[in-house]
N, C-alpha and C positions, 0 to 999 in steps of 0.2 A: 471625482470617484475614480479611483485606479483601476476596481476592477470590471471587467465590460461584458465577458462571457465566460461561462463555465460549463462545462462538457463533459461526460462520460465517455471514454473513449474504447476500446478492444484490442486484448493480445489475445483472444481465443479463451480457451477454457482446458480444465486439468480435471481428472478424476482422483479425489479421494476418501477416505473414510471418513465419514461424517463425526464419526466417533472422536475426532482429532478437531473437529469447530467449533462441538459445546458437548463440554465436559460433564461427564459422570450421567450421560443418558445411554441406560443398557441398548434400550431398544436402537438406539443409531450405532452401534458396534456392529463393524464388517455392515454395515451400507453405504452404497456407492452414491456420491454427490457429485455432479458434474458444476464445478468451480469455476465462476466467471472471473477471468484476467481483466480488470478493471481502471486503469491509469485515468487521472483525471486532471484534463485541461483547463488550465486559468489562465484567458486572455487579460492581460491589463492592458495601460495605455503605451507603457515603455518596455515591457517583460513578455513573454509568453513562458507560462508554468506552466511544468506538468507535474504530479504527483504521483511516485511510482513508476516503473517501465515495464512492468509484464516480466514473464519468464523468459523471454528472446528461443534461441535456439540452445538446447541444450549438452552437455559436452554426450559424448556417446556413453561415457561409462557409466551417468546418472541418468540419461536418457530412456534406459531398461526399465526402471523402477517408475515410469511417469506414463498414464495413458495420458495424449494430446488430443487435443481438438483445434487445429490451427488454420480452419478455412478462414479466420481474419487473421492479420497480424496489423501491431500495434503502428507500425512505418502505413500501412494499405488505411486503416482508420484513418490515421493524422487526414492522408490525402483526400480521404471521402468528407473529409470537415473543414477541409479548405487551406490546409496547412501542412507544411513539411520537415522532415526532422532536421534540418537547418536552422529552421525560424524559432525553435526552442533554445531558450537562453538562458532556463533556471530548470534545474528538477531537485525535487523534493522526496526522500526519501524515509516513507513511514519509518523503514525497518528494514536490514540489509540481508533477509532470509531472501533465497532465488528466486522466487515467484516474485519479487517485488522488484528487483533489480537487475532481470536480464537482458532487456533492451540498451545498459546504459550507454556504450560503447557507443550509438548510433548518434547520438548528441554532440557532436563535434564542438559549437557552439556555447554548448550548459558550462554553468558554474553548478556545483554539486554539492547540497547540503544532507547533514545528518546529525542526528545528535552525538557530542563526543563520546557519551559514554557504549553506546550502538557500536560507533568506530572500533574501539579498542573494543568490546568484546568481542566481534568480527573477527578479531586478530586469534584468540583464544578461548573459543568458546567452549562451555562444558559438555563432554559426551554426549548429551542425550539432546545437544543441539547441533552440532557438530555438523551433521549430514545436510542444514539446511544453510550454511554458507558455501559457497564457492569459492575458492580463490580466484580462480578465472575470470569473474564477473567482479570480483572488488577488485580486483587489480587493474582496471581498465580506465579506470578514473581516477582522480584526487577530491576526496570529500572535502569539504571545509567544513571543518565541527563548529557545535553551536552548543548550546548549553541551555539548556531552559527554554521557556517561552519567549520567543522572537518573532518579530513584524518582518518577514524578509522581502515585502513591498509593502505599499499600504493596502491594507483590506487583507492581508494573508499572513497567517500568523501559524506559527508551530505550537503544539499543546504536549507536552511530557505528558504519554501515556502507557507507563512502566506494564510490564506482567507478564507479556508472551514473550516478549526480551526486555533485558536492563535497560535498553535507549529504544525503545520504541516511541513515536511519537504521532499523535494524528495533525489533520490543518484544517483550521476556522476560515474559512473564506467569507466576507462580507461586500458584497455586491448589491444589486437590487435585492437580492434575498443572500440569506445568511445558512451555507453548508458546513456539515463536520463532516469532515472526510474520517471514517472511524480507524482506517487499515487493520490491523486484523487483532486489534481490540473487540470490535465485534463485526468479526468477516459476515455475519447472518441477522439478518434481521431480528431475529429471536434471540440473538447474542444481546442486543441493546434494549430488548421490549421485556423482555422476560430474566433481565439481568445475568445471563447465563453466560461466564465464564468459556474462553477455548479452551479447547483437549491438550492444544500444546502449549509450557506455560512456562516461565523462568521463577514466578513467583502469586500463587495462586489470589492472597490478598492484594497486593498491587494490581491483578487483572481487575479485580472487583471495584475498588478503587478507582480506576481508570474509568472504566464502563460509567461510575455515578458522576464523577465527572463530564462527561460529553453529556450525560443526560442535563447538567446541570445550564449546559453552553446552550442549551435550544435550538433553533435552526431547524436544519432538514438534515438528519443523519444520512449519508452514505457508505453503504456494505461493501465493502473489497472483494468478496467473492460469492457474492447474492447471484444468486442466475436469475431472479424472479424483477430484480430491481437494476433494469437497463438503462430508465433514462432518469434524467432529476425531475424533481417535482417542481414546481415555478408556480 
């Protein structure tokens, strides 16, 4: 068995309108949600894998639009777990929005993976997605493009789950337990359990199909921004 340990890390929190996390619920519009930033550490026999890297330190021109709680950052969270940024050998990005790739530059020894469609889209996104992609972040590393479902190492699979973005992917981890890191297909438990798609969308039909795909995988779902799920079920 390649996967030895799976652990949620933290890059702090950011405030977001809850209407952007759950589509079409008017009671959520204008309601501020303290969204957790939760990269996933996967310790394998020969690789140390990180899924997403949080929001990092935003450029000044962008920082004014976000309320952040950086009482803990990703590097500190790694150290508290007994690892360092130099240990990470693989980074898998669910997608390339700024709150998922912000600390990429810390990982000098890592190979970076994302879906080919996401890499291409990030270079010329539609107007309604443009502000979510930061060129400063994306130019710091070279992504290895993958297409479709792929086993990165034994027991760690990428699963295409478009909808939030065209090249979004989720991560299936099979060790002693099975985990599904949903990314922003299901940033909250509600998205998964109620089949409620997110409010930031590229394609709503694909987003709903992606939720159903994840539910069929089984295992323990991991929600990228849910602030009540801070530890994994075992």
